[in-house]
C-alpha angles and dihedrals in degrees: 000000000000114000130183116213134162118279116210102196133046118275100283096217094050094044094048094047092047090050090048092048089060091063107061120075110251095021113130124218102186101180142345124255092254092050090051093050093050089048091061099031103035124187131316089035116103117230117214118199115211139177124207119204103205126203120223093259088054091050090050091047090053091050090047093049094043097051092193104128084234106102123213103266100201142050095206114068123184115201136161130232120205116209135180103202105310094336117102115227098186145289125265122213123192120212124188114190143149119262105189106327101328136060136265128185121206135183114212117193119205119196124223090265092061096255131124110261098171148357123202127186108220097176140010125181099176120088111295094243090066094056115112111253118232091248093058092045089055090062083080093056115115092012124133130200100289134125097267093057095092145066084256086058132031100331113095120232114246111249108244094008104069093145093050089051093052093045093051092045090051091047092053094046092049091049091050091047090049090051092052093049097040095043094200096192096062102261091134139032129281127100119268135199126169145207118213119220 
């Protein structure tokens, strides 16, 4: 059964990838995890750091909903919820993945209605010309987990950056599928404790 508990360290995968991105020449670390979170949940919003421990059937459900061909590779998922008082602002999911041969780290923010509200690139190790521009990332804004929310659907592929297009699209779909299974705003069972930033 999925449970959400506090997580007292940065998401290991994202932290490790961002640290590794700082090493190779040409790799771009655009912002830290904390900077990205404060960008989308500015003061006086509270940021709650949570960890979901997912059972095998929940992982299978995420994979089925996401329809990416890129299976969820972990049973422990750290995510962040922004709140202003008792009002949820959204949930932020971090995704570290390979584009071609090198890594990218994205933050996908999902609003309380289950729609993408924002995508931020935290790190990108491929050549800068292959990084998705902000205008293209905004094409995902307002989209829910539906067939058209994909480069295989209504979102056009970036010319000259096909692999980036697919990697971002898969990260968005995985984040939306996680959001639907985790249900961070209490729509479904599972105990929940939080840690405020």
